[in-house]
C-alpha positions, 0 to 999 in steps of 0.5 A: 237649617231651617227645613230640617227641623221636622224630619221624622227622626226629629219626632218625639218617641211618644207621638205626635200633638192630635192637632199638628198630625190632623194638619199634616194629614190634611184634615184641617187648612189650619193647626186652628181649625184642627184644634178647634175641632178637637176641643169641639169633640170632632175627633175620637182618639179610639173611642174616645173624645180626643184634645189637641196635646194627646198624642198620637200613636201609630196604630191608633183609630180615629173617628173625625168629622168635618162639615157632613162629612165622617171619617174612619181611619187608623193612623199608619205614620206620624208627622207635624210637618205638612207635605203634599196631599200624596204625602198626607195620604201615606200617613193613614188608611180610610176604613172601607165602611167609612169609604162606602158610607161617605159615598152612599151620603154623597149620593144620597146628597146628589139625588136629594138635590140639596146642591141645588138649594145653594144660591148660584153665585154672589147676589146682584145689585137688585138682590142685594138692595132686596135683603136689606130691604128685608133684613133692617125690617122697613116695610 
């Protein structure tokens, strides 16, 4: 059967690839993005830089940087199969300090109004012409 290929019993005894686990735990939308993040130094395993093919084990601690968000988590279970969000949350536990820090950053962003700096939507026809005129260098 095609769907039975990723049962937990089929996992290698020495662990799961880091990039596959990050994808299965829903930290990244694709394995490619997870692999790029690990290769770009955005993921640390037990305090050291991770590699995409590194075998992850239960009990490992990860530090993940995704955009402005930073996570400090402990691996509770292994999986290379992407399931629902509820299943993904059972694979790890975020530290109390990490949750508090992310909440603080979110609140600071809300207070500072940095979310207001984003445009409300796509530019209309007139705005596109002005942008094109500005970027083309015509006076």
